[in-house]
BAMI-327455 format. One record per residue: residue number from 1; residue in three letters; x, y, z of N, C-alpha, C in turn. Coordinates in steps of 0.02 Angstrom, whole numbers, plus 50000, padded with zeros to 5 digits. Layout:
N
<NUM ALA <X Y Z> <X Y Z> <X Y Z>>
...
//
This chain:
258
<1 MET <59946 59790 47651> <59929 59711 47646> <59909 59709 47572>>
<2 VAL <59935 59671 47530> <59924 59651 47448> <59879 59611 47457>>
<3 GLN <59823 59620 47388> <59754 59572 47377> <59753 59572 47313>>
<4 ILE <59754 59506 47299> <59735 59473 47224> <59682 59469 47212>>
<5 ARG <59661 59496 47165> <59579 59488 47149> <59571 59456 47064>>
<6 ALA <59533 59410 47055> <59514 59378 46991> <59469 59404 46955>>
<7 LEU <59477 59438 46891> <59429 59454 46847> <59418 59413 46809>>
<8 LEU <59349 59415 46771> <59317 59374 46730> <59292 59438 46662>>
<9 ALA <59341 59436 46623> <59313 59480 46552> <59339 59433 46497>>
<10 ASP <59268 59438 46443> <59285 59398 46380> <59315 59332 46393>>
<11 GLY <59283 59295 46440> <59303 59220 46446> <59373 59227 46474>>
<12 ASP <59428 59265 46481> <59494 59267 46499> <59504 59280 46567>>
<13 ILE <59526 59255 46607> <59532 59281 46688> <59598 59318 46698>>
<14 THR <59580 59390 46722> <59634 59414 46725> <59659 59441 46804>>
<15 VAL <59716 59430 46819> <59734 59425 46901> <59753 59519 46908>>
<16 ALA <59707 59543 46955> <59724 59610 46970> <59758 59608 47048>>
<17 ILE <59831 59645 47051> <59851 59656 47132> <59839 59707 47150>>
<18 SER <59832 59752 47205> <59812 59797 47216> <59866 59798 47302>>
<19 ASP <59897 59857 47320> <59932 59858 47368> <59895 59918 47407>>
<20 ASN <59862 59890 47465> <59836 59930 47520> <59878 59974 47552>>
<21 ARG <59931 59974 47565> <59979 60027 47594> <59999 60087 47571>>
<22 GLU <59961 60095 47489> <59972 60160 47459> <59895 60190 47476>>
<23 ASP <59851 60145 47515> <59804 60195 47529> <59805 60225 47595>>
<24 ILE <59857 60200 47651> <59877 60238 47701> <59900 60312 47704>>
<25 PRO <59877 60359 47729> <59891 60421 47710> <59962 60440 47737>>
<26 GLN <60008 60487 47707> <60088 60492 47721> <60090 60524 47795>>
<27 LYS <60039 60557 47797> <60027 60587 47880> <60019 60542 47931>>
<28 GLU <59984 60500 47917> <59974 60452 47967> <60023 60406 47972>>
<29 ALA <60065 60385 47940> <60114 60344 47929> <60183 60386 47974>>
<30 ALA <60189 60454 47955> <60255 60488 47993> <60241 60493 48063>>
<31 ARG <60149 60503 48092> <60123 60511 48141> <60162 60449 48185>>
<32 ILE <60154 60406 48163> <60157 60326 48203> <60228 60317 48209>>
<33 ASP <60259 60345 48177> <60356 60359 48167> <60360 60384 48219>>
<34 VAL <60332 60464 48228> <60351 60497 48282> <60335 60472 48358>>
<35 PHE <60263 60449 48358> <60258 60425 48437> <60300 60352 48445>>
<36 ALA <60339 60314 48384> <60370 60267 48399> <60446 60282 48425>>
<37 TRP <60452 60341 48390> <60513 60372 48433> <60507 60401 48493>>
<38 LEU <60459 60429 48517> <60436 60468 48572> <60426 60423 48633>>
<39 ARG <60409 60351 48620> <60389 60302 48671> <60441 60302 48732>>
<40 ALA <60517 60277 48701> <60565 60257 48754> <60587 60331 48797>>
<41 PRO <60579 60384 48764> <60598 60441 48797> <60540 60457 48850>>
<42 LEU <60473 60467 48845> <60427 60471 48870> <60426 60429 48946>>
<43 ALA <60445 60361 48922> <60446 60298 48984> <60489 60306 49027>>
<44 ILE <60564 60331 49009> <60608 60367 49041> <60584 60423 49078>>
<45 PHE <60550 60458 49061> <60555 60526 49099> <60508 60498 49153>>
<46 GLY <60432 60467 49130> <60401 60446 49182> <60421 60398 49230>>
<47 LEU <60471 60362 49227> <60506 60320 49281> <60541 60378 49327>>
<48 LEU <60577 60422 49291> <60602 60472 49346> <60573 60511 49389>>
<49 LEU <60519 60518 49341> <60453 60566 49386> <60429 60544 49443>>
<50 LEU <60419 60449 49443> <60387 60408 49467> <60425 60394 49530>>
<51 SER <60509 60397 49500> <60550 60376 49577> <60559 60438 49614>>
<52 LEU <60566 60503 49592> <60577 60565 49631> <60505 60564 49673>>
<53 PHE <60442 60555 49652> <60383 60556 49697> <60389 60513 49746>>
<54 PHE <60415 60471 49719> <60410 60394 49785> <60462 60414 49817>>
<55 SER <60529 60442 49822> <60580 60456 49864> <60539 60517 49915>>
<56 ILE <60510 60578 49885> <60489 60615 49928> <60411 60585 49968>>
<57 LEU <60391 60568 49942> <60342 60527 49988> <60355 60470 50036>>
<58 ILE <60420 60446 50027> <60458 60394 50080> <60490 60439 50137>>
<59 GLU <60513 60496 50115> <60551 60541 50160> <60487 60567 50202>>
<60 GLY <60429 60571 50189> <60389 60597 50221> <60368 60553 50282>>
<61 VAL <60352 60501 50252> <60340 60446 50305> <60394 60420 50352>>
<62 TRP <60448 60435 50319> <60526 60432 50356> <60490 60482 50425>>
<63 PHE <60484 60549 50430> <60463 60591 50470> <60422 60560 50525>>
<64 VAL <60362 60528 50498> <60324 60505 50540> <60355 60452 50581>>
<65 TRP <60393 60410 50561> <60421 60355 50589> <60480 60366 50632>>
<66 LYS <60532 60410 50621> <60599 60430 50653> <60583 60514 50699>>
<67 ASN <60520 60536 50670> <60520 60595 50718> <60585 60646 50695>>
<68 GLN <60605 60641 50648> <60670 60683 50624> <60642 60730 50578>>
<69 ASP <60682 60797 50580> <60682 60846 50527> <60688 60856 50468>>
<70 ALA <60723 60905 50422> <60765 60902 50379> <60819 60881 50381>>
<71 SER <60869 60869 50437> <60917 60853 50443> <60940 60776 50418>>
<72 HIS <60897 60745 50409> <60892 60676 50385> <60921 60676 50305>>
<73 SER <60891 60713 50281> <60888 60715 50216> <60968 60756 50200>>
<74 GLN <60975 60799 50231> <61027 60841 50217> <61099 60789 50239>>
<75 ARG <61090 60741 50275> <61149 60703 50298> <61179 60662 50219>>
<76 MET <61098 60628 50216> <61092 60588 50150> <61137 60630 50095>>
<77 LEU <61108 60690 50075> <61134 60743 50021> <61209 60739 50041>>
<78 LYS <61247 60753 50091> <61313 60746 50117> <61346 60690 50082>>
<79 ARG <61317 60632 50121> <61347 60561 50102> <61353 60556 50039>>
<80 GLU <61305 60565 49993> <61304 60559 49908> <61351 60601 49890>>
<81 LEU <61360 60662 49895> <61408 60692 49878> <61481 60683 49888>>
<82 GLY <61489 60655 49949> <61542 60622 49971> <61566 60564 49945>>
<83 TYR <61526 60522 49923> <61534 60450 49861> <61547 60475 49799>>
<84 LEU <61521 60541 49784> <61523 60569 49706> <61591 60589 49697>>
<85 SER <61618 60637 49756> <61678 60663 49750> <61730 60609 49757>>
<86 LYS <61720 60558 49803> <61760 60495 49794> <61790 60453 49761>>
<87 ASP <61741 60443 49704> <61739 60388 49653> <61748 60421 49593>>
<88 PHE <61732 60498 49577> <61717 60515 49500> <61771 60573 49499>>
<89 ARG <61834 60557 49509> <61881 60602 49521> <61895 60625 49431>>
<90 ARG <61909 60553 49405> <61948 60589 49342> <61916 60637 49292>>
<91 ARG <61941 60676 49274> <61926 60729 49233> <61888 60735 49168>>
<92 VAL <61835 60739 49151> <61823 60745 49081> <61807 60809 49051>>
<93 PHE <61839 60818 48985> <61849 60893 48961> <61883 60939 49021>>
<94 ILE <61833 60977 49044> <61862 61040 49090> <61871 61005 49167>>
<95 SER <61817 60987 49187> <61823 60962 49258> <61794 60890 49280>>
<96 SER <61805 60853 49319> <61781 60805 49333> <61702 60809 49357>>
<97 PRO <61670 60754 49339> <61575 60741 49357> <61574 60775 49440>>
<98 ALA <61628 60745 49478> <61605 60753 49545> <61620 60849 49559>>
<99 GLU <61664 60869 49531> <61660 60945 49543> <61606 60963 49508>>
<100 SER <61587 60959 49449> <61523 60987 49406> <61472 60974 49436>>
<101 THR <61460 60909 49471> <61390 60915 49505> <61392 60940 49575>>
<102 ILE <61460 60940 49603> <61441 60963 49678> <61442 61059 49667>>
<103 ALA <61461 61066 49630> <61444 61153 49606> <61401 61174 49590>>
<104 LEU <61370 61134 49539> <61288 61137 49522> <61255 61130 49597>>
<105 THR <61260 61074 49611> <61207 61067 49686> <61225 61124 49721>>
<106 ASN <61282 61142 49730> <61284 61208 49787> <61246 61259 49749>>
<107 LYS <61240 61282 49690> <61232 61345 49654> <61154 61329 49672>>
<108 VAL <61118 61276 49653> <61046 61269 49657> <61014 61279 49717>>
<109 GLN <61036 61246 49770> <61042 61247 49846> <61043 61311 49865>>
<110 LYS <61102 61349 49848> <61093 61427 49864> <61035 61474 49829>>
<111 ALA <61026 61444 49779> <60976 61493 49735> <60891 61483 49762>>
<112 ILE <60878 61419 49786> <60811 61398 49810> <60809 61433 49885>>
<113 ILE <60861 61422 49927> <60855 61426 49993> <60882 61514 50008>>
<114 LEU <60930 61518 49986> <60953 61598 50006> <60926 61657 49952>>
<115 ASP <60944 61646 49878> <60920 61693 49843> <60856 61708 49839>>
<116 SER <60820 61645 49841> <60741 61669 49826> <60703 61705 49895>>
<117 GLY <60745 61699 49949> <60719 61720 49999> <60686 61690 50042>>
<118 MET <60690 61613 50046> <60660 61565 50073> <60683 61560 50148>>
<119 LEU <60728 61573 50160> <60767 61568 50226> <60726 61626 50269>>
<120 ALA <60735 61696 50248> <60716 61741 50279> <60625 61734 50296>>
<121 LEU <60600 61711 50226> <60535 61683 50246> <60510 61631 50293>>
<122 HIS <60562 61603 50305> <60556 61539 50344> <60565 61582 50425>>
<123 LYS <60626 61627 50442> <60625 61650 50492> <60570 61703 50509>>
<124 GLU <60537 61726 50476> <60475 61779 50471> <60403 61753 50521>>
<125 LEU <60405 61661 50461> <60359 61636 50504> <60352 61598 50543>>
<126 MET <60411 61593 50573> <60429 61542 50624> <60414 61595 50687>>
<127 ARG <60414 61644 50686> <60399 61694 50747> <60334 61661 50777>>
<128 PRO <60329 61686 50837> <60255 61669 50878> <60183 61704 50837>>
<129 VAL <60139 61670 50835> <60077 61709 50833> <60055 61768 50868>>
<130 TYR <60043 61805 50855> <60012 61878 50899> <59939 61871 50888>>
<131 ALA <59902 61918 50943> <59839 61920 50937> <59822 61966 50882>>
<132 ASP <59868 62024 50863> <59831 62080 50835> <59854 62076 50757>>
<133 GLU <59876 61997 50733> <59881 61995 50670> <59819 61968 50635>>
<134 SER <59829 61955 50570> <59766 61943 50532> <59762 61863 50535>>
<135 THR <59687 61848 50524> <59676 61786 50515> <59724 61737 50474>>
<136 LEU <59729 61773 50405> <59771 61740 50355> <59830 61734 50369>>
<137 TYR <59856 61792 50389> <59931 61783 50412> <59944 61741 50467>>
<138 SER <59899 61729 50508> <59909 61689 50563> <59903 61617 50537>>
<139 TRP <59853 61580 50504> <59852 61526 50482> <59899 61517 50440>>
<140 SER <59943 61556 50388> <60002 61540 50352> <60051 61530 50395>>
<141 LYS <60063 61556 50463> <60117 61548 50511> <60105 61474 50530>>
<142 TYR <60041 61450 50548> <60022 61389 50573> <60051 61337 50529>>
<143 PHE <60028 61351 50456> <60032 61292 50396> <60113 61285 50382>>
<144 TRP <60154 61337 50381> <60216 61355 50381> <60250 61306 50430>>
<145 GLN <60237 61321 50496> <60264 61288 50549> <60269 61227 50566>>
<146 ALA <60198 61188 50535> <60182 61130 50525> <60220 61098 50464>>
<147 SER <60241 61122 50419> <60276 61100 50343> <60327 61117 50323>>
<148 SER <60367 61166 50372> <60433 61180 50350> <60480 61138 50346>>
<149 ASN <60476 61100 50398> <60525 61037 50385> <60507 60991 50332>>
<150 TYR <60455 60979 50312> <60459 60946 50259> <60463 60954 50184>>
<151 LEU <60453 61035 50183> <60477 61064 50125> <60555 61076 50109>>
<152 PHE <60579 61092 50164> <60649 61093 50170> <60683 61013 50160>>
<153 ALA <60649 60957 50182> <60665 60906 50167> <60661 60878 50086>>
<154 ALA <60606 60901 50055> <60594 60897 49991> <60644 60924 49956>>
<155 THR <60667 60989 49961> <60714 61021 49928> <60802 60982 49926>>
<156 ASN <60804 60961 49994> <60855 60908 49988> <60845 60850 49961>>
<157 ILE <60794 60818 49947> <60783 60754 49893> <60775 60762 49828>>
<158 VAL <60748 60840 49803> <60779 60835 49744> <60849 60844 49718>>
<159 LEU <60873 60896 49757> <60963 60891 49751> <60988 60820 49750>>
<160 LEU <60953 60781 49803> <60994 60704 49814> <60967 60670 49754>>
<161 PHE <60908 60682 49721> <60891 60636 49655> <60938 60663 49600>>
<162 PHE <60954 60723 49597> <60991 60737 49546> <61054 60712 49545>>
<163 VAL <61098 60718 49618> <61155 60684 49610> <61163 60614 49600>>
<164 ARG <61117 60572 49627> <61086 60499 49611> <61087 60472 49538>>
<165 LEU <61047 60543 49494> <61044 60541 49422> <61110 60541 49385>>
<166 VAL <61162 60582 49408> <61214 60576 49386> <61261 60517 49391>>
<167 VAL <61264 60484 49451> <61293 60432 49470> <61262 60386 49422>>
<168 THR <61206 60379 49395> <61166 60328 49362> <61193 60317 49303>>
<169 VAL <61196 60392 49275> <61226 60394 49200> <61298 60383 49201>>
<170 TRP <61335 60394 49240> <61398 60381 49228> <61415 60292 49257>>
<171 SER <61361 60264 49279> <61370 60198 49291> <61350 60146 49232>>
<172 LEU <61316 60197 49179> <61283 60152 49123> <61339 60102 49083>>
<173 GLY <61404 60137 49098> <61473 60093 49064> <61477 60029 49101>>
<174 LEU <61457 60024 49157> <61454 59974 49191> <61403 59914 49148>>
<175 PHE <61351 59924 49142> <61282 59869 49125> <61317 59865 49048>>
<176 ALA <61337 59923 49027> <61363 59918 48948> <61410 59857 48938>>
<177 LEU <61472 59856 48973> <61512 59815 48993> <61497 59758 49001>>
<178 ALA <61443 59737 49035> <61447 59679 49045> <61396 59643 49007>>
<179 THR <61348 59684 48971> <61312 59670 48932> <61357 59623 48870>>
<180 VAL <61397 59667 48850> <61450 59662 48779> <61468 59580 48820>>
<181 LEU <61506 59596 48874> <61563 59534 48893> <61514 59476 48882>>
<182 ALA <61445 59469 48911> <61414 59412 48934> <61369 59379 48866>>
<183 PHE <61357 59448 48813> <61336 59407 48750> <61396 59399 48712>>
<184 ILE <61462 59404 48702> <61535 59383 48657> <61516 59305 48700>>
<185 ASP <61530 59309 48761> <61541 59234 48789> <61475 59199 48771>>
<186 GLY <61412 59225 48782> <61351 59173 48765> <61358 59153 48695>>
<187 LEU <61393 59190 48644> <61386 59161 48577> <61442 59109 48572>>
<188 VAL <61514 59103 48603> <61563 59072 48614> <61519 59019 48630>>
<189 GLU <61493 59002 48694> <61455 58930 48725> <61403 58920 48671>>
<190 ARG <61361 58951 48626> <61311 58939 48579> <61355 58900 48529>>
<191 ASP <61401 58931 48500> <61435 58892 48435> <61464 58827 48466>>
<192 LEU <61498 58827 48522> <61535 58770 48542> <61480 58707 48555>>
<193 ARG <61422 58734 48589> <61377 58684 48594> <61352 58646 48510>>
<194 THR <61332 58703 48479> <61319 58694 48414> <61362 58630 48364>>
<195 PHE <61417 58664 48375> <61467 58617 48343> <61475 58546 48366>>
<196 GLY <61467 58549 48430> <61474 58479 48479> <61415 58433 48474>>
<197 GLY <61362 58460 48426> <61298 58424 48418> <61270 58420 48480>>
<198 ASP <61261 58454 48530> <61225 58441 48586> <61158 58485 48578>>
<199 ARG <61102 58472 48587> <61036 58481 48591> <61024 58573 48616>>
<200 GLU <60975 58597 48558> <60962 58673 48577> <60907 58667 48642>>
<201 HIS <60911 58723 48672> <60855 58737 48722> <60823 58802 48721>>
<202 PRO <60787 58822 48646> <60762 58882 48634> <60710 58904 48690>>
<203 MET <60684 58883 48754> <60621 58877 48797> <60656 58926 48841>>
<204 ILE <60723 58919 48863> <60748 58941 48899> <60785 59022 48881>>
<205 GLN <60786 59044 48826> <60785 59107 48796> <60722 59145 48801>>
<206 ARG <60672 59104 48789> <60600 59134 48800> <60583 59155 48884>>
<207 TRP <60603 59118 48919> <60596 59138 49002> <60650 59181 49022>>
<208 ILE <60697 59187 48989> <60741 59244 49023> <60741 59315 48987>>
<209 ASN <60718 59311 48925> <60716 59366 48887> <60677 59437 48936>>
<210 PRO <60603 59413 48955> <60578 59454 48987> <60619 59484 49041>>
<211 TYR <60661 59472 49063> <60679 59491 49147> <60744 59517 49135>>
<212 VAL <60777 59526 49061> <60824 59576 49060> <60829 59661 49082>>
<213 LYS <60774 59692 49042> <60774 59730 49048> <60729 59769 49104>>
<214 PRO <60688 59737 49142> <60668 59752 49207> <60724 59743 49266>>
<215 ALA <60780 59704 49245> <60819 59698 49306> <60866 59757 49308>>
<216 PHE <60876 59789 49257> <60902 59852 49251> <60863 59914 49282>>
<217 ILE <60794 59916 49250> <60746 59960 49271> <60740 59970 49337>>
<218 THR <60726 59905 49375> <60711 59902 49442> <60757 59929 49475>>
<219 THR <60819 59909 49452> <60901 59946 49500> <60882 60006 49511>>
<220 VAL <60859 60056 49432> <60878 60127 49439> <60830 60145 49477>>
<221 PHE <60763 60113 49477> <60712 60147 49529> <60729 60132 49598>>
<222 ILE <60740 60085 49607> <60760 60071 49685> <60808 60133 49708>>
<223 TYR <60867 60137 49664> <60921 60167 49684> <60902 60250 49701>>
<224 LEU <60874 60274 49642> <60849 60330 49651> <60783 60352 49702>>
<225 ALA <60746 60292 49738> <60703 60305 49763> <60717 60282 49842>>
<226 ILE <60765 60255 49857> <60785 60221 49920> <60800 60281 49966>>
<227 PRO <60768 60255 50025> <60767 60331 50075> <60833 60322 50132>>
<228 VAL <60896 60283 50109> <60938 60275 50166> <61000 60290 50097>>
<229 SER <61044 60323 50117> <61117 60325 50090> <61163 60261 50086>>
<230 ILE <61171 60247 50025> <61213 60183 50010> <61250 60189 49969>>
<231 HIS <61314 60168 49960> <61372 60174 49898> <61348 60147 49842>>
<232 PRO <61342 60187 49786> <61310 60161 49734> <61335 60074 49705>>
<233 ASN <61400 60066 49726> <61443 60014 49706> <61404 59952 49744>>
<234 TRP <61354 59968 49790> <61325 59906 49814> <61259 59894 49782>>
<235 VAL <61243 59936 49730> <61172 59946 49704> <61189 59895 49626>>
<236 PHE <61244 59949 49591> <61239 59938 49537> <61303 59886 49505>>
<237 VAL <61346 59863 49555> <61385 59797 49545> <61344 59739 49542>>
<238 PRO <61304 59717 49597> <61263 59660 49582> <61205 59666 49536>>
<239 ALA <61194 59725 49514> <61143 59732 49458> <61170 59720 49389>>
<240 ALA <61234 59731 49374> <61262 59733 49325> <61289 59644 49298>>
<241 LEU <61313 59634 49368> <61310 59553 49361> <61260 59514 49351>>
<242 LEU <61214 59527 49379> <61134 59486 49372> <61128 59501 49289>>
<243 GLY <61109 59570 49281> <61094 59581 49190> <61142 59562 49154>>
<244 GLY <61203 59537 49176> <61263 59525 49130> <61237 59428 49123>>
<245 PHE <61226 59419 49168> <61210 59328 49189> <61146 59315 49134>>
<246 LEU <61095 59351 49157> <61028 59338 49113> <61043 59357 49023>>
<247 ARG <61088 59392 49031> <61105 59410 48950> <61148 59353 48918>>
<248 TYR <61179 59333 48954> <61237 59265 48947> <61204 59201 48928>>
<249 ILE <61143 59186 48977> <61091 59123 48977> <61053 59147 48904>>
<250 SER <61025 59193 48890> <60980 59209 48849> <61023 59200 48775>>
<251 THR <61089 59220 48783> <61128 59216 48701> <61144 59153 48703>>
<252 SER <61178 59109 48753> <61187 59056 48746> <61146 58996 48722>>
<253 ASN <61091 59017 48735> <61028 58984 48719> <60979 58998 48665>>
<254 TYR <61012 59054 48625> <60982 59072 48554> <60979 59024 48509>>
<255 MET <60906 59014 48476> <60919 58981 48417> <60879 59019 48360>>
<256 GLN <60896 59023 48313> <60879 59058 48239> <60816 59029 48228>>
<257 LYS <60806 58965 48220> <60734 58948 48190> <60717 58889 48254>>
<258 LEU <60658 58888 48269> <60616 58840 48304> <60619 58779 48255>>
//
């Protein structure tokens, strides 16, 4: 902030100008810039963690409702991999996104269940509890037999989350295309209205702008956390059209000066 001070010396008025911005330490200013840069990545990371948590939680509630085991999440994972292999065949650099994602998913699933010894431990702990076993080992068997289905389902949900995240990343181009086309069309509509002498409606832009980003964020959150298998086109195409429509309304009613 610039401050102007008037000093009275020998009958003359002297104006002194001081800039308080120089008083701000450079380290503090740099710290503010770093936090500003980290705000968006941290928000995205928090959204992904929240959607993963809700997807695992909803899968557990689904067990209570439908009394199913890990086969439900396994079927969802197979369907999502089928959607990915069917619609993302175009090769990028060496392999297609479907080939890379399916290969990585199979490797991770093998490493978690087979290579880590989880399957062998599952077979051991699923055996009946005998009287000569220790109390700790018996309780471990009881706990594993009660929660093993949910643990395997949680593993499938994590892999399913990764597959859907890949689909989301490769669907960003659809949102970008819809936004650019809507922005250009909105600018043309605004110029035509301005040259025609029509009235401006700046309040429409103020009403629409707060809903542009949530339309995309809500779509991604719902797609990552939804407890049923659904084709990505049924989620992202309507969301991209809605986002483009909101951007068109916002741009066509843009007013530089109120």
